[in-house]
C-alpha positions in Angstrom: 3.8 16.4 -80.4 6.5 15.0 -82.2 6.5 15.5 -86.0 4.2 12.8 -87.5 2.5 11.9 -84.5 -1.1 11.4 -84.6 -3.5 13.5 -82.6 -5.2 11.4 -79.8 -9.0 12.7 -79.3 -11.6 11.8 -76.8 -15.1 12.7 -77.4 -17.4 13.2 -74.5 -21.2 13.6 -75.6 -24.4 12.0 -74.3 -25.8 12.2 -77.8 -24.6 8.8 -79.9 -25.2 10.8 -83.1 -23.3 13.8 -82.9 -20.1 11.7 -81.6 -20.7 9.4 -84.4 -20.5 12.6 -86.8 -17.3 13.8 -84.7 -15.9 10.9 -85.3 -16.3 10.2 -88.9 -14.8 14.0 -89.4 -11.8 13.5 -87.4 -11.5 10.0 -88.7 -11.1 11.2 -92.0 -7.5 13.3 -91.2 -4.5 11.5 -91.5 -2.9 12.9 -88.8 -6.1 12.4 -85.9 -7.5 9.6 -84.5 -10.4 8.9 -81.7 -9.3 6.8 -78.8 -12.0 6.6 -77.1 -15.7 7.8 -76.6 -17.7 8.9 -73.0 -21.5 9.4 -72.9 -21.0 11.4 -69.8 -18.8 13.2 -67.8 -17.4 10.6 -65.1 -16.9 8.3 -67.9 -14.4 11.3 -70.0 -12.6 11.6 -66.8 -11.7 7.7 -66.2 -11.3 7.6 -69.9 -8.9 10.5 -70.2 -6.9 9.2 -67.2 -6.7 5.5 -69.1 -6.0 7.1 -72.9 -4.2 10.3 -71.9 -5.7 12.0 -75.2 -4.5 15.1 -76.7 -7.6 16.9 -76.9 -11.0 16.4 -74.8 -14.0 17.5 -77.0 -16.3 17.8 -74.2 -20.0 18.5 -74.0 -21.3 20.7 -70.9 -24.6 19.3 -70.4 -24.3 15.5 -70.0 -26.0 13.3 -67.1 -24.7 12.1 -64.2 -21.9 13.6 -64.2 -21.9 16.8 -66.4 -19.3 18.6 -68.5 -18.3 21.3 -66.3 -17.5 19.6 -63.4 -15.4 16.9 -65.8 -13.5 19.7 -67.1 -12.2 20.7 -63.8 -11.4 16.8 -62.7 -9.1 16.9 -66.1 -7.3 19.9 -65.8 -7.1 19.6 -61.7 -5.3 16.2 -62.2 -1.7 16.5 -62.5 -0.9 13.3 -64.1 -3.5 14.7 -66.9 -1.2 17.6 -67.3 -1.0 17.6 -71.2 -4.5 16.7 -72.2 -6.3 19.8 -73.4 -10.1 20.0 -72.9 -12.3 22.1 -76.0 -15.9 22.3 -74.7 -18.7 22.3 -76.6 -21.6 24.5 -77.1 -24.7 25.5 -78.5 -23.7 29.1 -77.9 -26.9 29.5 -75.7 -24.9 28.4 -73.1 -22.2 31.6 -73.0 -21.8 31.2 -69.1 -21.3 28.0 -69.0 -18.7 28.2 -71.3 -16.9 31.2 -69.5 -17.1 28.7 -66.2 -15.6 25.8 -68.1 -12.4 28.6 -69.2 -12.4 29.2 -66.1 -12.1 25.3 -64.6 -9.3 25.0 -67.0 -10.0 24.4 -70.5 -8.4 25.7 -73.6 -11.1 27.0 -75.4 -14.8 26.0 -77.1 -16.5 25.1 -80.3 -19.9 25.4 -81.3 -21.5 22.2 -82.1 -22.3 23.5 -85.9 -18.9 24.2 -86.4 -17.9 23.5 -90.1 -15.8 20.2 -91.1 -12.8 22.1 -91.6 -13.0 24.4 -88.6 -13.1 21.5 -86.4 -10.2 20.0 -87.6 -8.1 22.8 -87.7 -9.6 23.8 -84.3 -8.3 19.7 -82.7 -4.8 20.6 -84.3 -4.4 24.1 -82.8 -5.4 22.5 -79.3 -3.1 20.0 -79.8 -0.2 21.8 -80.4 -0.8 23.9 -77.3 -2.8 26.9 -78.7 -5.9 27.8 -77.0 -9.0 27.9 -79.1 -10.3 31.6 -78.8 -10.9 33.0 -82.2 -11.4 36.8 -81.8 -15.0 37.1 -83.2 -16.0 34.3 -80.8 -14.3 35.4 -77.5 -15.9 38.9 -77.8 -19.4 37.4 -78.1 -19.1 34.9 -75.2 -17.4 37.8 -72.7 -19.8 40.2 -73.7 -22.7 38.2 -73.1 -21.7 37.0 -70.1 -20.4 40.4 -68.6 -23.6 42.0 -70.1 -26.0 39.0 -68.5 -24.2 39.5 -64.8 -23.7 43.4 -64.2 -20.4 44.0 -62.3 -19.6 40.0 -61.3 -16.4 40.4 -62.5 -15.6 43.4 -61.3 -17.5 42.7 -57.9 -18.3 39.8 -56.9 -20.9 39.0 -54.1 -19.8 39.1 -50.5 -21.0 35.4 -50.0 -18.8 34.2 -52.7 -15.6 36.2 -53.0 -13.6 36.0 -56.4 -10.1 34.1 -56.2 -7.2 35.6 -55.0 -5.2 37.7 -57.1 -2.1 35.6 -58.3 1.3 36.3 -57.0 2.5 37.3 -60.6 0.0 40.1 -61.0 1.9 42.7 -59.6 5.0 41.8 -61.5 3.2 42.2 -64.8 4.9 45.0 -66.8 3.2 48.2 -68.5 3.3 46.4 -71.4 2.2 43.2 -70.4 -0.6 44.6 -69.0 -1.4 46.5 -72.4 -0.9 42.9 -74.4 -3.1 40.9 -71.8 -5.9 43.5 -72.2 -5.7 42.9 -75.9 -5.8 39.3 -75.3 -8.9 39.4 -73.6 -10.4 41.7 -75.9 -10.2 38.9 -78.4 -7.3 40.5 -80.8 -4.5 37.9 -82.3 -1.1 37.9 -82.0 -0.4 39.7 -85.4 -3.5 42.5 -84.5 -2.2 43.1 -81.5 1.4 43.3 -83.0 0.1 45.8 -85.5 -1.8 47.9 -82.9 1.2 48.4 -80.5 3.5 48.9 -84.3 5.9 45.7 -82.9 6.6 42.1 -84.4 4.4 39.1 -83.6 6.7 37.5 -82.1 7.6 40.4 -79.8 3.6 40.0 -78.8 3.9 36.5 -78.5 7.4 36.7 -75.8 5.0 39.2 -74.6 2.0 36.7 -74.0 4.2 33.8 -73.0 6.0 35.8 -70.1 2.2 37.2 -68.6 1.3 33.7 -68.6 4.1 32.3 -66.5 3.8 35.5 -64.2 0.2 34.8 -63.4 0.2 30.7 -63.9 -1.9 31.0 -66.7 -2.2 27.2 -68.1 -2.8 28.8 -72.0 -4.1 31.9 -73.7 -7.7 30.8 -72.3 -7.2 31.1 -68.7 -5.2 33.9 -69.4 -8.5 36.2 -70.7 -10.3 34.6 -67.5 -7.7 35.9 -65.3 -8.0 39.4 -67.0 -11.6 39.4 -66.3 -11.3 38.2 -62.9 -9.0 40.2 -61.5 -9.8 43.5 -63.1 -6.9 43.9 -65.5 -10.0 44.6 -68.5 -13.2 46.7 -67.3 -16.3 45.5 -68.0 -18.2 46.5 -71.5 -20.6 49.3 -70.6 -24.1 48.9 -71.7 
């Protein structure tokens, strides 16, 4: 995005009242505009193709076409490569959230998000950052792995996991270390402190790891780290 350009948002939720609330909050910001609203995933995909928004706020539980399916259709469309999807969750839906991240979502928001946090989240995703706050990342991953023991390390034979990206073996030892810390929910600044390097150096390692692993963004990097054994499943 260029300086001064407004962030274009598509709202996708089957609850009209919730859409109205989000729309009011977003419209109050000078740098954000809501370009369209959808009541189901099918409409969200069609409107994303029509309006090419910067950010889609996507509810997961919608009739006809759910948010998970819609997320995959949007992120899998080369024509919509610049569109970022943020899933909306009530946080009792952690497995679906992880699935949405695997499908290409750039992050997630809880539906009771505070207004300032909603605005900052939209801005962060629009400028290319993944919306994965350290505390929320740890919570979702911990809940997912504890409810599905061993899923990341040993997929069921009938549903084999995805093949490892070609660049997995090309990761340097430091890049693997940084990826593990990203997956643990640490910010660049926290990683820099832990490794005694500068945040810029951490950012460079993250960018190189994303390039090698063909990760769409930081969120995808977390998913890949767990799916391909770069991070051990928490004990317990």
